C-alpha positions as CSV (number, residue, x, y, z in Angstrom):
1,M,-79.3,-20.1,6.3
2,K,-77.3,-22.1,8.9
3,R,-74.3,-19.8,9.6
4,K,-72.3,-23.1,8.6
5,N,-73.2,-23.4,5.6
6,I,-70.2,-22.6,2.7
7,T,-73.0,-20.4,1.1
8,H,-74.0,-18.6,3.9
9,I,-69.9,-18.1,4.6
10,I,-69.6,-16.7,1.0
11,A,-71.9,-14.4,1.4
12,R,-70.4,-12.9,4.6
13,L,-67.0,-13.0,2.4
14,I,-68.0,-11.4,-0.3
15,L,-70.5,-8.7,2.0
16,S,-67.4,-8.0,4.1
17,T,-64.7,-7.6,1.2
18,T,-66.2,-6.0,-1.0
19,V,-67.5,-3.2,2.0
20,Y,-64.0,-2.8,2.9
21,Y,-62.3,-2.1,-0.1
22,I,-65.0,0.4,-0.9
23,W,-63.4,2.3,2.5
24,F,-60.0,1.8,1.4
25,E,-61.1,3.4,-2.1
26,R,-62.9,6.1,-0.4
27,N,-59.8,6.5,1.7
28,N,-58.0,6.6,-1.0
29,M,-59.3,9.3,-3.0
30,I,-59.1,11.9,-0.2
31,F,-56.1,11.1,1.8
32,S,-53.8,10.3,-1.6
33,S,-55.6,11.3,-4.8
34,N,-55.1,7.5,-5.7
35,L,-58.2,6.2,-8.0
36,H,-58.0,2.7,-9.0
37,S,-60.5,1.6,-11.6
38,P,-63.9,-0.2,-10.7
39,E,-62.6,-3.6,-12.9
40,N,-59.3,-3.4,-11.0
41,I,-60.7,-3.4,-7.4
42,S,-63.4,-5.8,-9.0
43,T,-60.4,-8.1,-9.6
44,E,-58.9,-8.1,-5.6
45,I,-61.7,-8.5,-4.2
46,L,-62.1,-11.9,-6.7
47,Q,-58.8,-12.8,-5.9
48,L,-58.5,-12.5,-2.2
49,I,-62.0,-13.8,-1.8
50,R,-60.5,-17.2,-4.1
51,I,-57.5,-17.3,-2.2
52,Y,-59.2,-17.0,1.0
53,L,-61.7,-20.3,-0.2
54,A,-59.0,-21.9,-1.0
55,N,-58.0,-21.8,2.7
56,I,-60.2,-23.1,4.5
57,G,-59.5,-26.8,3.7
58,T,-62.0,-29.4,3.0
59,K,-64.4,-28.9,5.9
60,W,-67.0,-27.5,3.4
61,P,-67.4,-29.1,0.2
62,I,-67.3,-25.8,-2.4
63,S,-68.7,-26.8,-5.7
64,D,-66.8,-27.0,-9.0
65,V,-69.0,-23.9,-10.3
66,I,-68.6,-21.9,-7.5
67,R,-64.2,-22.7,-8.0
68,E,-64.7,-22.0,-11.5
69,T,-66.4,-18.5,-11.0
70,G,-63.0,-16.7,-10.2
71,N,-62.4,-18.0,-13.6
72,M,-64.4,-16.8,-15.9
73,Q,-64.0,-13.5,-18.0
74,N,-66.1,-10.5,-18.2
75,P,-67.9,-11.3,-21.9
C-alpha cells in the first residue's frame, strides 16, 4: 500500500489516535482516578479524526462514504 494513499493515512491516524487515547485514559485512571466511558472515548476519537481529515485540504479526495462514517449513529 502506498504511504500517500488516503486509506493508508486514515488507518495510521486511527491507530495512532486510539493508542494515544488508551494511554491517556490509563494515566487518568492511575494518577487522578478519573474514568470516562468507552462511548465517550470513542466519540472523542472520532471527532478528533474528523477534524484532522477536514483540515488536510483537498490534496486527497475523500469519498462520501468516509465523510459520512463519522455521522452514523450506533444501532
